[in-house]
N, C-alpha and C positions, 0 to 999 in steps of 0.2 A: 504494500499499499504506500503510495507517495502523498506526502504532506508537507507542510512547513513546520518546523520545530518550535513549539510554543515558547521556547527560551531565546533561542537566536534567531529565529525566523529564516534559517537555511532550509532549502528543500532537501528532504532526506526520503530515503525508502526503507521501512521498518515494518515488522509484523504488527506492532501495536502502536496506537496513538501514545506520544509522550516525548520527552527529550531526546535528542539524539545522543549516539555514543559520546561524543567530546563532551556534550554537556554533563551527561551522567557522570562521566570520570572526573569533571570539575565539581560537581555537587558532592560526589563521595570524598573528594579530597578536602573540600571545605567546611561540610556539614557534619561529617561522621565524628562521633566522639567514642572514647574507650568505655567499656563496661565497668561498671564500679559495685563493690558490695554494699548492701544496704542492711544494716542491722535493726531488727525490729523489736520492740519491747514485747515480753511475753504477754499474752491475752490475760487480763483478770477481770472476771465478770463483775459487773455492778451488783451489790447486794442491797438494792432498796426494795426488795420483796422478799418475804420469807421463803426459802427453798421449797417447804412443803405446805405451803398455804392451804390447798385443797385438802390433805390429808389432815391438818390441824383444824378444819372448819367444823364447828359445833352445828348438830343437827336441829 
């Protein structure tokens, strides 16, 4: 399929619509970032309700 690259407006022939190979290489080089480890705090449930409220309910 032939179309104009949406980034540089040059005419390219690609299978799918999007940036041309040169633009993709530039985008990968400038936007890519390294993965980083994120430490999460262990989940602690809120205790604003009695855990066995239904079992403790008086009839």
